[in-house]
N, C-alpha and C positions, 0 to 999 in steps of 0.2 A: 672851303673848297679851292683850291689852288689849278688854276687851268694851267696847262704846258703848250711850251710852241708848239703849231702846229694845230691844235683842238680847233676844230671846226663851230661856228656860231652862226647855224644856216649859210648866208653868204660869207659870212666875216673868216678869219683864219687867223687865230692868236699868235703875236709873235714876242709877244714879251711881257711880263708885268713890270706897271711903271709906279703903282704903290698898293695901299691898303692902308684902311684904319676901319673906323668904326660903322662905319654904312657900306660898308665892301672894300673892297679891289679893284682896280683900276688898269685893263689891259690896252697894249697900242699894239691892235689887228690890222686885217689889211681886205678893205671892202674887194671882192674880186670881180664883181660886177662893175664898180665905178674905179675901179686902180686907182685907189690911194689910201692912204694910211688915215685907223681913226681911233676915238679913246671911245673901250667897251665899260663899264662901270657892271659889277657882278653883285648882289644882293646875295647873302647868305640865304637863308629858305627860313630862320628863324626871323629876321627885318623885314623877309619881303611879302610872309603874311600878318604884317601888325599896319594895320589901316592906319594908322597914325605916321608910318615909317615911310608908304607906299605916299602920303600925303605929300612927306617934307620928301622926298623921294622927287616928283612929279616939278614940286613947286623950286625949288634948285633947276628944274631941268628947265623951264621955263622961265626963268628971272635968265639961265644960262643962256639961252636961245633969242631972247632979247638982246643981251649984251652981244652975242658973238656972230650973232646972224643965223642965218636959215642953216647953216653946216652941221646943225648938231641934230640926232634923230632919235629918239628916243624908240627901243624894242624889248619886247619880252620874248624872253629865252625860260621855258622850264628844263630844271635841273632833272636825270634820270639817274642820278647819286641820290 
């Protein structure tokens, strides 16, 4: 599912797609509460339902948080599509 610019995910507004691969799509978005740009990774439904894939995603997030600092945030949104 490709998100269009202007799509809202909670307090985040999608600005553009940064990339896509086997584990999902990455978007540039605006955090409207903190007034800053963030990156959001969206997993396809088929992958987000797999315990192994979710574990890999969380592991990657923990590693990135460790090397990048506390600026990474993990949120889970349910698609309505």
